[in-house]
N, C-alpha and C positions, 0 to 999 in steps of 0.2 A: 153047115149052116148056110142058108140062102143069103145072097148079097144084101147088104143094108144100105139104105139111101142116106146121104148126108142131109142134115136138117135144112129145111127151107121155109122161110116165112112166106105168107101169102103173096102171090105175084102182083096182085093189085097194089099192095102196100109198097113193094119194091119199086114198081113202076112209078108210083106217085112220088116217091122220094127222089127219083131221078128226073123230075120235071124241070122246066126251065129255071135256072138259078135266079135268085134274087140277091139284093145287096147283102154281103156277108157281115155278121156281127164283128165288132172291132175287138181284137185281142188286147190283153194287158198283162203286166208283170207284177201287179200288186192286187190286193183284194178290193181296192177302191172302186174299180170299174165293173166288178163282177155282176152286181144286180142289174146294172144297165145292160150289160152283155146278155144276161139271161132274157131280158125283155126283147132285145133285138134278135137273139137266136130264135126265140119262140115265134116271132113274126116271120123270120126266114123259113123256119120249119113248116109253119102253116102254109106259106107260099109254095112249098114243095109237096103239099098234100097230107101232112101229118095232122090228124084230127085234133081239135081243141081238147077233147076229153083225155086223149093220150098225153098231150103236153101238160095239161093241168095235173094229171096224176103223176107223171114222171117227175115234174119239178116241184111237187108239193113239199118234199123234204130236202130239196137240194140247197146246199150252201157252199161257200168257198172253203175248200178243204186244205188247211195248212199242212197236216201230216203228209198229204199227197205231194205237195210242192217240196217239202223237206226230203222225202224219199226220192223224188225225181232228181234232186240236185246232189244227192249223197250216195250214189251207187259205187262206193269205193271198193267193195269186195271184188269187183270184176277186174281190178287193177293188180290183184295179188298174183303171186306165182302159183303154179299148179299145186304144189305141196301146201302152200299157205291157204289156198282156197279150199282144198280138201279138208284141211284141219278145221278151218273156220266153219265150214258147212257140215261137218260131221260125216265125211265121206265113208269112213270105215264102218260107222254105225249104220249108215244107209245100206251098205253092202250086206252086213250081217242081218239086219231086219229084212232086207229085200229077199234074201235067200229063203227066209222063213215064210214071207208073204207069197213067194212064188210056189212053195210047197203047199201052203194052206189054200191057195186059190188056183190050183193046177188046172182044173176044168175050165175056169174062166179064161186063163191065159191061152190054153190050147184052142178054145173057140175063137179068141181074138186073132191068134196067129193063123188059124185056118181061114178066117174071113179076110184078113188084111196082109198077111205075110210078115207081120212084125212080131219078133219074139218077145218074151217077157222082159229080158234084161233092160233094154232102153226104156221101156214103159215104166218099170219099177224105179229106174234111176231118176226119171223125170218126176214121178209121183213122190218119191222120197225127198228129192231135192226141193221140190216146189212147196209141199205142205206137210212133210213128215208123214206121208201115207195117209193124208186126210186129217192129221191131228190138229193142224191150225191152218185155216183157209183165209184168214184175214179178219179185221174188225173195222174196216173203213166202209162208209156208206158208198156203195158202188156207183150210183148215179152222180153223187157229188164228186167223187174222184174223177170220173170220166168228164163231167162238165167242167171241172176246174182245169183239167189238162187241155180241154178244147178251148177254153178261154185263154189260158196261158200262151204267150207268144212263142215259146220255145219249140213246140211241136203241134201247133194249133191245127193245121190241116189234117195231120195224121189222127189226132184224137177227135176232131169233128166227125170224121168218118166213123170212128168207134162210137161216138154219141148217137149218130143216126142209126147205127146197128142196135144199140141199146134200146132206142125207141121202138124199133121193130120187135124186139124181144118183149118189151112192155106191152105193145099192142097185141101180140099173140098170146100173152099170158105166161110166157116163158121166163120172165124176170120180174120179181116183186119190186115194187117201188121202195121197199124197206130193206132190200137185200144188202148184205155186207160181204166184202171180200178184201182183196189186197189193195195196196195203196194206189196202183195205177188202174184200178177197175177190173182186175182179173177175177175170174169167177171159177169156183169149184175146186175139186181135188187135185187137178193138174194145172189150174190157173189159166183159163182161156179168156182172152180179151173178147168183148162182145161180138166183134166182126167174125172172129174165129168160131164162136158158137153158131152163128148164122151159117158159116161156110162148111164147118166140119162136124158139128154136133150130131150124134146119132143116138137113137133110142135102142140100145143094144139089149136091154132087159125086156123090151117089147111090152111096156106097161102103158103105152100111149103118150108118153111125154119124155122129153129130154131133161134129165136131172143130173147136172154135173156136180152138184153138191152132195146129194143123198145117195146116189147110185154109183158105186165104184165101177160097175159094168159099163154104164154110159160114159163115165169120165175116161176110163182107160181105152175103150173102143174109139171114142172121139179123138183121143191122143194118137192112136194108131192111124186113124183116118186122116188126121192132120199130117202125119209123116208121109203117108201115101200121097197126099196132095202136094207134098214138097219133094216128090221124086223117089220115094222109097221103092226099091225093087225087091220082090220076094226072093229070098235065098242069098242075097248079096251081103257082104260084110258091112259093118258100120264104124270101123276104126278109121283114124285119119289116113287118107290116101285111098280108102275103099269107097265103093259106089255110094253107099247109104250115109256116109258122113255128111254129105251135103244136105240131107233131110234134117239131120240134127242141127246143122247150121241154121236151117229155117226156123227152128224152135227158139233159138236165142242167139243174138248177134255177138255175144262175148266169147272170145276164143277159149278162155279158161273154163267157162261153163260147158262149152261143147266138148272139150277134152275130158271134163269130169263125167259127163253123161256117158261118153263112149267107154271110159275106163270102168266106171261103176257097173254099167250094163254088161260089159265083158266078164267082170268078176262074178256077177250074179248068174249069168248064163253058163259060167264055168268053161268059157272058151279060152 
């Protein structure tokens, strides 16, 4: 299979968003200031070259998302031991289903490994861990989730960057203004934040668009491309202490999650 290019939104839009900064919208830790923040952010974004039509469409259904804040404050499972985490997240079930998914999608995984050097195991581990192999991709309004976290003072700078990326996806037609996903704005079958869609999304099924929700080929190849972008080396191992474990660390900062992905992937690959 010929090499596939990572997704890129129009260079003009990217350049415009990097224009001279204007006064940043003021963050807050309650819903009280959210509407004022939206107005200030839209002015800021317009000053950076985002069109009024994109802003109006993107923010047409946006509201302060309390489930997002609750999820952001309550990620307790990452504090569990490895065994507790595996039990809570259904690790053995993911292994069992993952082996079947690998067999049933053998050609797809072979093509992805040929293109990116990433075997099926870690991709299936991520896919199963994130959405139960596409079974549940989230029910929160994506733009509201990202906007809420951009407004929230805890990680405002990080999620403001995600929000600008989401606006790029709206502008290009790659993200619906009504799209729903996970509580932090993650998109699709393996849960990409908007900036990672911009950086690593690929049209692996070659239908002319990147669809991380409806196309498992696009979702899994984009995940492989993400890992390559974080240092994955073809043919190297991915367990702790091995070369490619650092790429798994790039996927999620929680040590117990990284350990689970490596363990599940190894069990699925039969290594």
